[in-house]
Backbone bond lengths (Angstrom), bond angles and torsions (degrees), N, CA, C in turn:
res aa  C-N    CA-C-N  psi(-1)  N-CA   C-N-CA  omega(-1)  CA-C   N-CA-C  phi
1 X - - - 1.449 - - 1.526 109.36 -
2 X 1.303 117.26 135.00 1.457 122.58 -178.62 1.524 109.47 -84.46
3 X 1.329 115.81 131.75 1.466 121.17 177.38 1.522 109.48 -71.78
4 X 1.343 118.50 137.95 1.455 118.91 176.52 1.528 110.44 -70.22
5 X 1.319 116.20 142.93 1.457 120.99 178.37 1.520 107.83 -86.71
6 X 1.308 115.00 124.18 1.457 120.65 -179.46 1.518 107.82 -107.77
7 X 1.312 116.72 122.69 1.449 120.88 178.07 1.521 107.98 -86.92
8 X 1.297 115.44 118.36 1.457 120.32 -179.60 1.523 110.29 -83.97
9 X 1.311 115.79 136.21 1.459 120.72 178.31 1.523 109.92 -77.71
10 X 1.305 115.78 165.08 1.463 120.59 177.02 1.524 110.23 -60.67
11 X 1.311 116.71 -36.18 1.464 120.64 178.95 1.526 111.13 -64.15
12 X 1.332 116.80 -43.90 1.465 120.74 178.95 1.529 110.76 -65.74
13 X 1.321 116.65 -39.37 1.460 120.63 179.31 1.524 110.72 -66.24
14 X 1.327 117.16 -44.40 1.471 120.87 178.06 1.529 110.49 -61.90
15 X 1.308 116.46 -40.31 1.469 120.20 179.05 1.522 110.37 -62.40
16 X 1.331 117.48 -44.48 1.465 120.40 178.30 1.527 110.97 -62.64
17 X 1.321 116.77 -42.54 1.460 120.91 -176.95 1.526 111.92 -64.91
18 X 1.316 116.87 -34.67 1.468 120.32 -173.48 1.528 112.74 -112.23
19 X 1.323 117.13 19.41 1.465 121.25 179.64 1.521 111.55 -59.36
20 X 1.329 116.66 -35.24 1.473 120.31 179.30 1.528 111.75 -56.04
21 X 1.317 115.80 -35.94 1.457 120.02 -175.86 1.528 112.16 -87.11
22 X 1.315 116.15 -23.71 1.460 120.50 -178.43 1.530 111.01 -85.17
23 X 1.331 117.55 -37.34 1.465 121.34 178.19 1.525 108.45 -64.50
24 X 1.312 115.92 145.62 1.461 119.50 -175.33 1.528 113.24 -74.85
25 X 1.330 117.93 -22.22 1.461 119.23 178.36 1.521 110.13 -152.53
26 X 1.323 114.80 157.07 1.464 120.08 179.64 1.526 110.59 -65.83
27 X 1.325 117.16 -30.43 1.459 120.78 179.39 1.519 112.48 -61.90
28 X 1.331 116.25 -39.78 1.467 120.00 177.79 1.521 110.96 -64.66
29 X 1.311 116.50 -38.99 1.458 121.07 179.88 1.527 110.30 -64.56
30 X 1.320 116.33 -42.11 1.466 120.70 -179.92 1.529 111.63 -67.18
31 X 1.328 117.29 -23.59 1.466 120.85 176.92 1.523 111.27 -75.28
32 X 1.322 117.67 -21.80 1.460 121.71 -174.02 1.519 114.04 -104.15
33 X 1.342 117.91 -24.09 1.461 121.29 -174.51 1.524 110.52 -134.04
34 X 1.329 115.54 152.22 1.458 120.63 174.12 1.524 109.24 -72.98
35 X 1.324 115.50 165.89 1.462 120.31 179.82 1.528 110.97 -62.87
36 X 1.335 117.04 -39.05 1.471 119.40 -180.00 1.534 110.90 -67.26
37 X 1.324 117.40 -34.73 1.467 120.31 177.62 1.529 110.45 -66.77
38 X 1.316 117.02 -38.38 1.465 120.86 178.89 1.536 109.61 -65.94
39 X 1.323 116.96 -37.50 1.470 121.13 175.74 1.524 110.46 -64.43
40 X 1.325 116.82 -40.38 1.469 121.27 178.28 1.529 110.84 -64.46
41 X 1.332 117.51 -30.97 1.470 120.46 176.96 1.520 110.14 -60.53
42 X 1.328 115.57 -41.36 1.468 119.52 177.85 1.524 110.77 -63.21
43 X 1.334 115.99 -41.70 1.466 120.75 178.95 1.534 110.95 -63.18
44 X 1.323 116.55 -43.18 1.466 121.23 179.65 1.526 110.95 -65.32
45 X 1.318 116.10 -44.24 1.466 120.25 179.38 1.529 110.51 -61.61
46 X 1.331 117.46 -41.52 1.464 121.57 179.09 1.523 110.95 -63.94
47 X 1.324 116.95 -41.76 1.467 121.39 -179.75 1.538 109.90 -63.79
48 X 1.327 116.57 -41.50 1.469 120.90 178.22 1.523 109.86 -65.80
49 X 1.329 116.64 -44.62 1.467 120.46 -179.53 1.526 110.50 -59.69
50 X 1.342 116.74 -44.85 1.462 120.16 -179.71 1.534 111.56 -61.37
51 X 1.320 116.65 -38.31 1.461 120.31 -178.52 1.530 111.60 -71.89
52 X 1.321 117.21 -35.72 1.465 121.14 -174.63 1.527 113.85 -96.47
53 X 1.336 117.90 1.56 1.468 119.56 -173.39 1.518 114.15 -64.20
54 X 1.320 118.91 -18.92 1.457 120.81 178.20 1.518 113.42 -83.81
55 X 1.319 117.16 -6.18 1.472 122.34 -177.72 1.529 109.31 -106.34
56 X 1.347 118.59 107.52 1.465 120.35 -176.76 1.533 113.70 -61.10
57 X 1.334 116.99 -35.25 1.460 119.20 179.15 1.531 110.81 -68.18
58 X 1.326 116.34 -38.91 1.466 120.35 177.36 1.524 110.20 -66.60
59 X 1.334 117.09 -39.71 1.466 120.36 177.66 1.526 110.77 -62.90
60 X 1.320 116.31 -38.79 1.461 120.73 177.08 1.524 110.62 -63.54
61 X 1.331 116.90 -41.86 1.461 121.25 178.49 1.527 110.50 -64.07
62 X 1.335 116.69 -42.26 1.471 120.61 178.42 1.523 110.11 -60.88
63 X 1.324 116.89 -46.16 1.469 120.85 179.83 1.527 110.90 -59.88
64 X 1.324 117.17 -40.62 1.470 120.80 179.38 1.517 111.52 -67.26
65 X 1.327 116.29 -41.22 1.467 120.19 179.34 1.527 109.67 -64.87
66 X 1.318 116.74 -39.79 1.464 120.30 179.05 1.525 111.75 -66.58
67 X 1.341 116.94 -17.02 1.460 121.19 174.13 1.533 111.12 -90.79
68 X 1.345 116.29 0.03 1.462 120.53 175.98 1.517 115.09 103.33
69 X 1.323 118.79 9.65 1.457 121.75 -177.81 1.533 111.31 -78.69
70 X 1.327 116.31 108.97 1.466 120.38 177.75 1.529 110.93 -72.77
71 X 1.319 117.30 -30.38 1.467 121.12 -179.59 1.532 110.60 -64.07
72 X 1.330 117.11 -39.60 1.456 120.25 -179.13 1.527 112.35 -74.91
73 X 1.324 117.21 -13.43 1.459 120.34 175.96 1.534 110.17 -64.26
74 X 1.330 116.78 -38.29 1.467 120.69 177.13 1.530 110.93 -65.08
75 X 1.316 115.87 -40.39 1.464 120.75 178.44 1.532 110.16 -64.36
76 X 1.321 116.35 -42.08 1.456 121.37 177.97 1.527 110.61 -63.03
77 X 1.315 117.38 -38.43 1.470 121.31 179.70 1.527 111.16 -60.85
78 X 1.323 117.43 -34.26 1.469 121.02 178.41 1.535 110.04 -65.44
79 X 1.331 116.95 -45.40 1.469 120.31 178.07 1.524 110.54 -63.42
80 X 1.324 116.18 -40.17 1.459 120.67 178.97 1.521 110.90 -64.57
81 X 1.333 116.78 -42.08 1.460 120.86 178.53 1.524 111.13 -60.02
82 X 1.318 116.69 -43.00 1.471 120.69 178.20 1.530 111.12 -58.81
83 X 1.330 116.10 -45.06 1.468 119.79 -179.30 1.524 111.27 -67.83
84 X 1.324 116.85 -36.03 1.464 120.43 179.33 1.534 110.85 -67.10
85 X 1.314 116.58 -35.80 1.464 120.20 177.73 1.526 111.30 -70.75
86 X 1.341 117.28 -36.16 1.461 121.64 -178.22 1.527 113.07 -77.95
87 X 1.331 117.07 -27.52 1.468 121.35 -174.61 1.537 109.64 -130.82
88 X 1.331 117.35 91.49 1.470 120.80 -178.10 1.533 113.81 -59.46
89 X 1.327 117.22 -33.77 1.471 119.37 178.80 1.521 110.53 -65.38
90 X 1.330 116.63 -43.91 1.460 121.17 176.21 1.521 109.86 -60.29
91 X 1.332 117.14 -43.47 1.471 121.64 179.56 1.526 110.40 -59.49
92 X 1.328 117.06 -44.87 1.465 120.28 178.74 1.525 111.67 -63.64
93 X 1.330 116.31 -40.76 1.466 120.46 -179.48 1.530 111.83 -62.95
94 X 1.333 116.26 -47.63 1.473 118.15 -177.69 1.533 111.05 -70.72
95 X 1.329 117.39 -33.47 1.472 119.46 176.64 1.528 111.04 -65.14
96 X 1.324 116.52 -39.93 1.460 120.69 179.00 1.528 110.85 -62.25
97 X 1.318 116.32 -46.59 1.469 120.24 178.54 1.527 110.14 -63.17
98 X 1.331 116.68 -41.68 1.468 120.57 179.73 1.532 110.95 -62.66
99 X 1.336 116.93 -38.82 1.469 120.14 176.70 1.525 110.76 -64.38
100 X 1.318 117.33 -37.85 1.460 120.70 177.36 1.524 110.66 -64.90
101 X 1.322 117.07 -37.43 1.465 120.72 177.08 1.525 109.56 -65.52
102 X 1.332 116.28 -46.07 1.469 119.54 178.60 1.517 111.99 -60.47
103 X 1.327 116.73 -34.67 1.465 120.26 178.18 1.527 110.93 -65.86
104 X 1.325 116.46 -25.01 1.461 121.25 179.12 1.511 113.58 -92.89
105 X 1.309 116.16 11.26 1.460 120.03 178.49 1.521 108.65 -76.07
106 X 1.302 116.79 129.74 1.455 120.99 179.85 1.524 109.67 -76.83
107 X 1.299 115.50 135.96 1.459 121.15 -178.13 1.521 109.42 -85.22
108 X 1.304 115.51 131.06 1.459 121.50 177.76 1.522 108.05 -81.78
109 X 1.315 115.86 106.38 1.463 120.65 179.96 1.524 112.48 -100.34
110 X 1.319 116.81 14.91 1.454 118.85 178.97 1.525 109.49 -68.13
111 X 1.301 114.85 152.49 1.464 118.70 -178.42 1.525 110.16 -105.43
112 X 1.298 114.02 159.99 1.460 120.58 177.76 1.526 106.64 -130.19
113 X 1.307 116.08 137.62 1.460 120.92 179.32 1.510 109.05 -124.02
114 X 1.298 115.36 137.63 1.456 120.14 179.00 1.523 107.79 -142.24
115 X 1.314 116.69 133.49 1.458 121.82 176.60 1.520 108.32 -114.57
116 X 1.307 116.34 121.57 1.464 121.73 179.45 1.521 108.74 -115.13
117 X 1.300 116.57 135.62 1.459 122.07 -179.40 1.522 110.40 -126.83
118 X 1.316 115.88 159.49 1.466 123.31 174.03 1.533 112.25 54.61
119 X 1.290 117.13 52.86 1.460 123.72 177.48 1.529 113.93 61.32
120 X 1.306 117.16 21.25 1.461 120.66 177.88 1.525 109.34 -74.07
121 X 1.311 115.52 155.22 1.457 121.31 176.36 1.515 108.50 -119.06
122 X 1.305 114.54 150.93 1.457 118.92 177.23 1.508 109.76 -148.49
123 X 1.328 116.11 151.76 1.449 121.75 178.47 1.515 108.27 -124.76
124 X 1.312 115.46 136.27 1.453 120.86 174.74 1.525 107.99 -125.30
125 X 1.292 115.92 130.58 1.456 119.99 -179.88 1.514 110.18 -143.15
126 X 1.296 114.39 158.53 1.463 121.20 171.55 1.519 105.72 -122.02
127 X 1.305 116.71 116.65 1.456 121.93 -176.70 1.521 107.69 -112.97
128 X 1.338 115.97 126.99 1.464 120.15 -178.74 1.516 112.73 -94.94
129 X 1.269 118.01 -17.84 1.456 119.64 -179.70 1.503 109.97 178.94
130 X 1.295 115.77 163.73 1.451 119.85 179.07 1.516 111.41 83.16
131 X 1.292 115.18 -160.51 1.451 121.78 -177.67 1.514 108.73 -113.06
132 X 1.310 115.71 134.49 1.460 120.14 178.26 1.526 108.27 -119.86
133 X 1.301 115.86 127.62 1.450 121.37 175.80 1.518 105.81 -104.44
134 X 1.307 115.56 112.77 1.456 120.72 -170.05 1.520 109.22 -123.47
135 X 1.321 115.95 137.36 1.455 120.63 176.71 1.506 111.30 101.35
136 X 1.285 114.37 -166.16 1.461 119.19 -179.61 1.520 108.94 -146.15
137 X 1.277 114.96 155.80 1.461 121.71 178.17 1.517 106.89 -118.64
138 X 1.302 115.76 132.04 1.455 119.58 178.10 1.519 108.91 -119.02
139 X 1.287 114.90 131.99 1.454 121.77 175.71 1.526 107.19 -113.73
140 X 1.327 117.57 127.12 1.461 121.22 178.31 1.525 107.99 -113.64
141 X 1.319 115.36 123.28 1.453 120.46 -179.28 1.520 108.33 -117.54
142 X 1.317 115.58 132.04 1.457 119.88 176.45 1.512 110.57 -84.68
143 X 1.335 116.56 179.33 1.463 119.90 -179.48 1.514 111.60 -69.70
144 X 1.341 117.48 -33.39 1.467 121.02 178.09 1.512 107.49 -158.89
145 X 1.322 117.16 152.77 1.461 119.90 176.08 1.522 110.47 -61.08
146 X 1.335 116.90 154.25 1.462 122.40 -177.19 1.521 112.01 -58.11
147 X 1.307 119.13 -35.29 1.467 121.24 -177.33 1.530 111.58 -68.59
148 X 1.332 117.84 -24.00 1.461 119.69 -178.34 1.520 112.47 -91.35
149 X 1.330 117.48 -11.84 1.452 119.96 -179.76 1.516 110.19 -77.69
150 X 1.377 118.21 140.87 1.465 121.92 -178.53 1.488 110.34 -122.20
């Protein structure tokens, strides 16, 4: 079976490159990635730094991200996207490294158990990043409020 090719966005690539600085501890990072993947993160970050070193605003964003700023990661992704569009070879190189990092991602095989009774509903999810909107909201409206009924 052929594996589907996933095109990683500049934002996803920047996140992989700077995960070491965004994660709160090295122990958490080691729980999610293999040692070789963590080494590849350093290689990817270095390649990005070398490409963006002529741009003072990008260097400022990199410095902020390395201090743990998640907000500046989005700003850095914009600079990275621009460079990837201008230099297809660079884009291919960073995507290849990012795919190697993803291949070294440890799979969470933990199980989750939930018991629901009396027509109850429950949702179980594992979210690795971003925002997850889980569940449903139901609004029930009657024909008229109780005070207006006669």
